[in-house]
C-alpha positions as CSV (number, residue, x, y, z in Angstrom):
1,M,0.1,0.1,0.0
2,Q,1.3,3.5,-0.9
3,L,2.2,5.7,2.2
4,S,-0.5,8.2,2.8
5,L,0.7,10.0,5.8
6,P,2.1,13.5,5.1
7,I,5.8,14.0,5.8
8,Q,5.1,16.9,8.3
9,T,2.8,15.2,10.8
10,E,2.8,18.3,13.0
11,C,-0.1,19.6,11.0
12,L,-2.2,16.9,12.2
13,I,-2.1,17.9,15.8
14,P,-4.8,20.6,16.7
15,V,-3.4,24.0,17.5
16,D,-5.1,24.1,21.0
17,D,-3.8,20.6,21.9
18,S,-2.2,20.3,25.3
19,V,1.0,18.8,24.0
20,R,1.9,22.1,22.3
21,L,1.5,24.0,25.5
22,I,3.4,21.3,27.4
23,D,6.3,21.5,24.8
24,Q,6.3,25.4,25.1
25,V,6.3,25.7,28.8
26,L,8.8,23.1,29.5
27,E,11.1,24.5,27.0
28,E,11.5,27.5,29.4
29,I,12.9,25.4,32.2
30,D,16.6,25.1,33.0
31,Y,17.7,21.4,32.8
32,K,21.2,21.9,34.1
33,E,20.6,19.7,37.2
34,L,19.2,16.9,35.1
35,Y,22.3,17.1,32.7
36,L,24.5,16.7,35.7
37,T,23.1,13.4,36.6
38,Y,24.6,12.0,33.5
39,S,28.4,11.1,33.3
40,S,30.5,13.3,30.8
41,E,32.4,10.2,29.9
42,G,31.2,7.3,27.4
43,R,28.4,7.5,25.1
44,N,25.8,10.1,24.6
45,P,22.2,9.4,26.0
46,A,20.1,7.5,23.5
47,V,17.4,10.3,23.8
48,E,18.0,13.9,24.7
49,P,17.4,14.1,28.5
50,K,15.2,17.3,28.0
51,T,13.1,15.6,25.3
52,L,12.7,12.4,27.4
53,F,11.4,14.5,30.3
54,K,8.8,16.2,28.0
55,I,7.8,12.7,26.9
56,M,7.4,11.5,30.6
57,V,5.6,14.5,31.6
58,Y,3.1,14.4,28.6
59,A,2.6,10.6,29.2
60,Y,1.6,11.2,32.8
61,S,-0.8,14.0,31.6
62,Q,-2.5,11.4,29.3
63,H,-2.6,8.9,32.3
64,I,0.1,6.5,30.8
65,Y,2.5,5.4,33.6
66,S,4.1,2.1,32.6
67,S,7.4,2.4,30.8
68,R,6.3,-0.1,28.1
69,E,3.1,1.7,27.4
70,I,5.1,4.9,27.1
71,E,7.5,3.2,24.6
72,K,4.4,2.0,22.6
73,A,2.9,5.5,22.5
74,C,6.1,6.9,21.1
75,K,6.0,4.4,18.2
76,L,2.3,5.1,17.4
77,N,1.1,8.4,19.0
78,L,1.6,11.5,16.8
79,A,1.8,13.7,20.0
80,F,4.8,11.8,21.2
81,M,6.4,11.9,17.7
82,Y,5.8,15.7,17.8
83,L,7.9,15.9,21.1
84,L,10.7,13.4,19.8
85,R,11.2,15.5,16.6
86,G,12.9,12.8,14.8
87,E,14.9,11.5,17.6
88,N,15.2,7.7,18.3
89,V,12.2,6.1,20.1
90,P,13.4,5.2,23.7
91,D,12.9,1.8,24.9
92,H,11.2,0.9,28.1
93,N,14.5,0.1,29.8
94,T,15.8,3.7,28.9
95,I,12.5,5.2,30.3
96,A,12.6,3.3,33.5
97,R,16.3,4.1,34.0
98,F,15.6,7.8,33.4
99,R,12.7,7.9,35.9
100,Q,14.8,6.1,38.7
101,K,18.3,7.1,38.3
102,H,18.2,10.5,36.7
103,L,14.8,12.3,37.7
104,T,15.3,11.2,41.2
105,H,17.8,13.8,41.8
106,C,16.3,16.8,40.2
107,V,12.4,16.3,39.7
108,E,11.6,18.3,42.7
109,G,13.5,21.3,41.3
110,L,11.8,20.9,38.0
111,L,8.4,21.3,39.8
112,T,9.7,24.3,41.7
113,Q,10.8,25.9,38.4
114,L,7.5,25.3,36.8
115,V,5.6,26.9,39.9
116,N,7.9,30.0,39.7
117,L,7.0,30.1,36.1
118,L,3.4,30.1,36.8
119,A,4.0,32.7,39.6
120,E,5.6,35.0,37.0
121,A,2.5,34.6,34.9
122,D,0.3,35.7,37.9
123,E,-1.2,32.4,38.3
124,I,0.2,31.7,41.7
125,Q,0.3,34.5,44.3
126,F,1.9,32.5,47.2
127,E,-1.0,33.7,49.5
128,N,-3.4,30.8,50.3
129,L,-1.8,27.3,50.8
130,F,-4.5,24.5,50.8
131,I,-3.0,21.2,52.2
132,D,-4.4,17.8,52.2
133,G,-3.1,14.2,52.5
134,T,-4.2,10.8,51.1
135,K,-3.0,7.3,51.2
136,I,-1.7,5.5,48.0
137,E,-0.9,1.8,47.9
138,A,2.8,0.8,47.5
139,N,4.1,-1.6,44.8
140,A,4.4,-4.4,47.6
141,N,2.7,-7.6,48.6
142,K,0.0,-7.0,51.2
143,Y,1.1,-10.1,53.1
144,S,4.7,-9.1,53.3
145,F,4.3,-7.3,56.8
146,V,6.8,-7.0,59.5
147,W,5.6,-5.8,62.8
148,R,7.5,-4.0,65.4
149,G,5.7,-5.5,68.3
150,F,6.4,-9.1,67.2
151,I,10.0,-8.3,66.4
152,E,10.6,-6.8,69.9
153,K,8.8,-9.7,71.7
154,S,10.7,-12.2,69.7
155,E,14.1,-10.5,70.4
156,A,13.4,-10.3,74.1
157,K,12.7,-14.1,74.2
158,L,15.9,-14.7,72.2
159,Q,18.0,-12.5,74.7
160,I,16.8,-14.5,77.7
161,K,17.4,-17.9,75.9
162,A,21.0,-16.7,74.6
163,T,21.9,-15.4,78.0
164,K,20.9,-18.6,79.8
165,Y,22.8,-20.9,77.2
166,L,26.0,-18.8,77.1
167,K,26.2,-19.0,81.0
168,E,24.9,-22.6,81.7
169,E,26.1,-24.4,78.6
170,L,29.4,-22.6,77.7
171,G,30.3,-21.5,81.0
172,I,30.8,-17.8,80.3
173,T,30.5,-15.9,83.5
174,V,30.2,-12.3,82.1
175,V,27.7,-11.9,79.5
176,P,26.6,-8.6,78.0
177,E,23.2,-7.2,79.2
178,Y,22.2,-6.8,75.5
179,I,23.7,-9.6,73.4
180,T,24.4,-8.4,69.6
181,A,24.9,-10.5,66.6
182,Q,28.5,-9.1,66.7
183,Y,29.2,-10.6,70.2
184,L,27.6,-13.9,69.0
185,Q,29.9,-13.9,66.0
186,K,33.0,-13.6,68.2
187,V,31.7,-16.6,70.4
188,L,31.2,-18.6,67.3
189,S,34.6,-17.8,66.0
190,D,36.2,-19.0,69.3
191,L,34.2,-22.2,69.1
192,V,35.2,-22.8,65.4
193,L,38.8,-22.3,66.4
194,I,38.5,-24.9,69.2
195,A,37.1,-27.3,66.8
196,D,39.8,-26.9,64.3
197,C,42.5,-27.4,67.0
198,Q,40.8,-30.5,68.3
199,G,40.1,-31.8,64.7
200,T,36.5,-32.2,65.3
201,E,34.6,-33.8,62.5
202,F,31.2,-32.4,61.6
203,V,28.6,-34.8,60.7
204,Y,25.1,-34.4,59.2
205,G,22.1,-36.6,58.3
206,S,20.1,-39.5,60.1
207,G,22.2,-42.1,61.9
208,K,25.0,-39.7,62.6
209,R,25.7,-38.6,66.2
210,K,27.0,-35.0,66.5
211,T,29.5,-34.0,69.0
212,E,28.6,-31.6,71.9
213,L,30.9,-28.9,70.2
214,Q,29.1,-29.3,67.0
215,K,25.8,-28.8,68.8
216,Q,27.1,-25.7,70.5
217,I,28.4,-24.2,67.3
218,E,25.2,-24.7,65.4
219,T,23.1,-23.3,68.4
220,I,25.3,-20.1,68.6
221,E,25.0,-19.9,64.6
222,D,21.2,-20.0,64.9
223,F,21.3,-17.4,67.7
224,K,23.4,-15.2,65.5
225,T,21.1,-15.4,62.5
226,R,18.1,-14.6,64.4
227,Q,19.6,-11.8,66.2
228,Q,20.9,-10.3,63.0
229,K,17.4,-10.5,61.5
230,Y,15.9,-8.6,64.5
231,E,18.7,-5.9,64.4
232,T,18.0,-5.4,60.7
233,A,14.4,-5.2,61.4
234,R,14.8,-2.6,64.1
235,A,17.0,-0.5,62.0
236,T,14.5,-0.6,59.1
237,F,11.4,0.5,61.3
238,K,12.9,4.1,61.8
239,G,10.3,5.0,64.2
240,R,7.5,3.1,62.4
241,N,5.5,0.2,63.7
242,S,5.6,-1.9,60.7
243,Y,7.1,-2.2,57.2
244,S,6.8,-4.3,54.0
245,K,9.6,-6.9,53.1
246,T,8.9,-6.2,49.4
247,D,9.3,-2.4,49.8
248,K,10.9,-1.5,53.2
249,D,10.1,2.2,53.0
250,A,6.4,1.3,52.8
251,T,4.2,1.3,56.0
252,F,1.1,-0.6,56.5
253,M,-1.9,1.8,56.8
254,H,-5.7,1.9,56.4
255,M,-6.4,2.7,52.9
256,K,-9.5,5.0,51.9
257,E,-10.4,2.1,49.3
258,D,-11.2,-0.6,51.7
259,Y,-13.3,-2.8,49.3
260,M,-13.7,-5.6,51.7
261,R,-14.7,-3.1,54.6
262,N,-12.7,-5.2,57.0
263,G,-10.2,-2.5,57.9
264,Q,-7.4,-4.4,56.4
265,L,-4.1,-2.7,56.5
266,K,-2.0,-2.5,53.4
267,P,1.4,-1.2,52.5
268,G,1.5,2.4,51.5
269,Y,2.5,5.9,51.7
270,N,1.0,9.2,53.0
271,I,1.1,11.6,50.2
272,Q,0.7,15.3,51.2
273,A,-0.1,17.8,48.4
274,A,0.1,21.6,48.7
275,V,-2.2,23.5,46.3
276,E,-2.7,27.1,45.5
277,S,-4.9,28.4,42.5
278,E,-5.8,24.9,41.8
279,Y,-2.0,24.2,41.1
280,I,0.1,21.6,43.1
281,V,3.0,23.7,44.3
282,G,4.6,20.9,46.3
283,I,4.2,17.3,47.5
284,D,5.7,15.2,50.3
285,V,5.9,11.5,50.9
286,S,5.7,10.4,54.4
287,A,5.7,7.2,56.4
288,E,3.4,8.8,59.0
289,R,-0.2,7.4,59.1
290,A,-1.6,10.6,60.6
291,D,-1.5,14.1,59.0
292,M,-0.7,16.1,62.0
293,R,3.1,15.2,62.2
294,T,3.7,15.9,58.4
295,L,2.8,19.6,58.5
296,I,6.0,21.0,59.9
297,P,8.5,19.2,57.7
298,F,6.3,19.8,54.7
299,L,6.1,23.6,55.3
300,D,10.0,23.7,56.0
301,K,10.5,21.9,52.6
302,L,8.3,24.4,50.7
303,N,10.1,27.3,52.4
304,R,13.5,25.9,51.3
305,N,12.3,25.4,47.7
306,Y,10.5,28.9,47.4
307,G,12.5,30.9,49.9
308,R,9.1,32.3,51.4
309,N,6.3,31.4,53.3
310,F,2.5,31.4,52.1
311,G,0.4,34.0,54.0
312,N,-2.6,31.6,54.9
313,L,-2.6,28.0,55.7
314,I,-6.0,26.1,55.0
315,A,-6.2,22.6,56.3
316,D,-8.7,20.2,57.9
317,A,-9.0,18.9,61.6
318,G,-6.2,16.3,61.0
319,Y,-3.5,18.8,61.1
320,E,-4.6,20.7,64.4
321,S,-2.1,20.5,67.3
322,E,-0.4,23.1,69.6
323,E,2.9,22.5,68.1
324,N,1.6,23.1,64.5
325,Y,-0.2,26.3,65.7
326,D,2.9,27.4,67.4
327,Y,5.0,26.9,64.2
328,L,2.5,28.8,62.1
329,K,2.7,31.9,64.7
330,R,6.4,31.9,64.7
331,N,6.5,31.9,60.9
332,G,3.8,34.6,60.3
333,I,1.3,32.2,58.7
334,T,-2.3,32.6,59.5
335,P,-4.0,29.4,60.5
336,Y,-7.2,28.5,58.8
337,I,-7.4,25.0,60.6
338,K,-10.8,23.4,61.3
339,P,-10.8,22.5,65.0
340,S,-11.2,18.6,65.5
341,N,-14.5,19.3,67.7
342,Y,-15.8,21.8,65.4
343,E,-18.6,19.7,63.7
344,Y,-19.3,17.9,67.0
345,S,-19.6,21.3,69.0
346,K,-22.6,22.2,66.7
347,T,-24.7,19.2,67.8
348,K,-27.2,19.0,70.7
349,K,-25.3,16.0,72.1
350,F,-22.2,18.2,72.6
351,Q,-24.3,20.9,74.3
352,K,-25.6,18.1,76.7
353,D,-22.2,16.6,77.4
354,M,-20.5,20.0,77.9
355,E,-23.4,21.4,80.0
356,F,-21.4,21.4,83.2
357,R,-17.9,22.3,81.9
358,L,-19.6,25.3,79.9
359,A,-21.2,26.3,83.2
360,M,-18.0,26.7,85.0
361,D,-16.9,30.1,86.0
362,Y,-13.1,31.0,86.1
363,D,-11.5,33.3,88.5
364,K,-8.3,34.5,86.6
365,E,-6.8,36.1,89.8
366,K,-7.3,33.1,91.9
367,D,-6.9,30.5,89.1
368,V,-9.8,28.7,90.2
369,Y,-12.9,27.2,88.5
370,T,-16.3,27.1,90.1
371,C,-18.6,24.4,89.0
372,K,-22.4,24.4,88.7
373,G,-22.6,23.0,92.2
374,G,-20.7,25.8,93.7
375,R,-17.5,23.7,94.3
376,N,-14.1,24.9,93.5
377,L,-11.7,23.1,91.2
378,K,-8.1,24.4,92.2
379,L,-5.0,23.9,90.5
380,S,-3.2,20.6,91.5
381,G,-0.3,20.5,89.2
382,N,0.9,20.7,85.7
383,K,1.5,18.0,83.1
384,H,4.2,18.5,80.5
385,K,3.8,16.9,77.2
386,K,6.7,16.9,74.5
387,G,5.7,16.9,70.7
388,F,7.5,14.9,68.0
389,M,9.5,18.0,67.0
390,G,10.6,18.8,70.6
391,Y,7.9,21.3,71.3
392,E,6.9,21.2,75.0
393,S,3.3,22.1,75.9
394,T,1.9,22.6,79.5
395,I,-1.4,21.3,80.6
396,K,-2.9,22.5,84.0
397,I,-4.8,19.9,86.1
398,Y,-7.7,21.2,88.2
399,K,-9.2,18.9,90.9
400,C,-12.4,19.5,93.0
401,E,-12.1,19.8,96.6
402,S,-15.0,17.4,97.1
403,C,-17.9,15.9,95.1
404,E,-19.5,14.3,98.0
405,D,-23.2,15.3,98.4
406,C,-23.2,17.4,95.3
407,P,-26.7,17.7,93.7
408,Y,-25.2,17.0,90.1
409,Y,-23.2,13.9,91.1
410,G,-23.9,11.4,88.6
411,K,-24.6,13.9,85.8
412,C,-21.5,16.1,86.2
413,Y,-19.2,13.4,87.5
414,K,-19.7,9.6,87.7
415,G,-16.2,8.6,88.9
416,Q,-15.1,7.1,92.2
417,Y,-13.1,10.0,93.4
418,T,-13.4,13.8,92.6
419,K,-13.9,15.7,89.4
420,S,-10.8,16.9,87.6
421,I,-10.3,18.8,84.5
422,Q,-7.1,19.3,82.1
423,V,-6.7,22.8,80.4
424,S,-4.1,23.8,77.9
425,E,-4.5,27.6,77.8
426,V,-2.0,28.1,74.9
427,F,-3.8,25.5,72.8
428,D,-7.2,26.7,73.6
429,A,-6.2,30.4,72.6
430,F,-4.7,29.0,69.3
431,R,-7.9,27.0,68.7
432,Q,-10.2,29.8,69.4
433,E,-8.1,32.1,67.0
434,S,-8.4,29.4,64.1
435,R,-12.1,29.0,65.0
436,N,-12.7,32.7,64.6
437,N,-10.7,32.6,61.2
438,I,-12.6,29.8,59.6
439,T,-15.9,31.4,60.5
440,S,-15.3,34.7,59.1
441,E,-16.4,35.6,55.6
442,K,-13.0,35.0,54.2
443,G,-12.5,31.8,56.2
444,I,-15.7,30.4,54.8
445,Q,-14.6,31.1,51.3
446,L,-11.2,29.5,51.9
447,R,-12.9,26.3,53.3
448,V,-15.0,25.9,50.4
449,N,-12.0,26.3,48.2
450,R,-10.0,23.8,50.2
451,S,-12.7,21.2,49.5
452,I,-12.7,22.0,45.8
453,Q,-8.8,22.6,45.4
454,A,-6.8,20.4,47.8
455,E,-9.4,17.5,48.0
456,G,-10.1,17.9,44.3
457,V,-6.5,17.1,43.4
458,F,-6.7,13.6,44.8
459,G,-10.1,13.1,43.3
460,I,-8.8,13.9,39.8
461,T,-5.5,11.9,40.1
462,K,-7.1,9.0,41.7
463,Q,-10.5,8.7,39.7
464,D,-9.7,10.6,36.5
465,Y,-6.0,9.8,36.1
466,G,-6.5,6.3,37.5
467,F,-3.3,6.8,39.7
468,K,-4.2,4.5,42.8
469,R,-1.0,2.3,43.1
470,F,2.8,3.2,42.5
471,L,4.8,1.3,39.9
472,T,8.2,1.9,41.6
473,R,9.4,0.9,45.1
474,G,11.2,3.0,47.6
475,K,10.6,6.5,49.1
476,E,12.8,8.2,46.5
477,N,11.2,6.5,43.6
478,V,7.8,7.1,44.8
479,A,8.2,10.8,45.4
480,T,9.6,10.9,41.7
481,E,6.5,9.3,40.5
482,Y,4.1,11.6,42.2
483,T,6.1,14.8,41.5
484,L,6.0,13.9,37.8
485,L,2.3,13.4,38.3
486,A,2.0,17.0,39.9
487,I,4.0,18.5,37.0
488,A,1.6,16.9,34.5
489,F,-1.4,17.9,36.6
490,D,-0.3,21.6,36.6
491,L,0.2,21.6,32.9
492,N,-3.1,20.1,32.3
493,K,-4.7,22.6,34.7
494,L,-3.1,25.4,33.0
495,H,-4.3,24.3,29.6
496,N,-7.8,23.8,30.8
497,R,-7.9,27.2,32.5
498,I,-6.7,28.8,29.3
499,Q,-9.3,26.9,27.2
500,S,-12.0,27.9,29.8
501,G,-11.0,31.5,30.2
502,R,-10.1,31.2,34.0
503,I,-6.6,32.6,33.9
504,G,-5.9,34.5,36.9
505,Q,-8.7,33.1,39.0
506,A,-7.2,32.1,42.4
507,L,-10.4,31.4,44.3
508,F,-13.8,30.1,43.4
509,P,-16.5,32.7,44.4
510,L,-19.1,31.6,47.1
511,S,-22.5,30.7,45.5
512,E,-25.5,32.5,47.0
513,S,-26.7,29.3,48.5
514,A,-23.4,29.0,50.4
């Protein structure tokens, strides 16, 4: 059959196609860090790194993530051919190596450059930062779990057994309080040396009688192997309670997609996304199952990347803590964090449960609370609580003198002793400030936009993009994958805003019903 395709295939791509915009925007980025990941010696790369990066971003924007599928698209898809501009089609190995060995070191900087370009175009103002998190399943077997509690319990049993054996069977009087694999290796080496000097013959199989020395050597070797396994596991946990044997950086978490509805834990990562004006300005990959502990490291990371802080932080109740509030205040960031009891406080049940707490009068000069029954709750002591980043908070404990014969006993307090309350004045002040912020007219608009922008990112990437499971393993590779997705998301968003005439719109206005 005669070839009917035109030589210039570019004319077949519509003028308003997203591939043209992606090519144009990515052309403005500096790829110096990317080229530094390649060696100056040896052969040149099979495909120009800048071209390969454009192909990866466009592939992710079209919901193509597999290296083999990307290779296939480069051979058959005109848009990919347009980006290649006559260069050789990269094979799947080249694509996989590029993603894991080269982009890992510079992809975060490439996202930062893209965000700065959007800021120059007045698409991003560094004013309102919407943060949310989600769990995404790792590329790991869901039955490859290692639990910290089991390891600690098993190691404790081994320590007792090994100590007893070393003292009673080998006659070692001075045994370390904690027996390491290195110490057991030293004991094993001494026993092997004795066996060599005595010319001990090692026998195996049924019908063979082992010498006492061979039994001792095999027992110590078994102890050493098990202790090595426990020490390796403890080093792998890094403060976590679990990890996967398949992907040691993955932690077992509750996923939002629980199809069996049995609360099964699966290996995954906690992905944090920072959004402004519908664009992803930063991502963070964490092993923390709760969002609260991820906020400060994430904000520090954004500050390093952009050299500035955002004016307002809008987040849900999962990020509320005194330590986080204090960090925001010290860095001049206005908190719009919904208190964890905000929805509950609007119910009748809350008013009933808090009837007696809300009825208490506080005398600031005497530092005394007076309950509904006229009894005084005096300060009995302070409790200090240390946060995960070292922040120390003070909680005051107030106790009633006596609840005996109180007319409200059984309603106000049902315990055996006397009623006590715990008060954190600093946290209560922070929470009240944030509550005032979110209930203001501006706060209501920001909360509505958080639902659209921050939660919308995960809705689009999971449902529309079909990105529900990572392809690579390891925290660095996973971060590379999701940063690539963030770059593709931002460029798709820019294209959609241009097509719909929404350029420069930072926030969605409140509807009349809202």
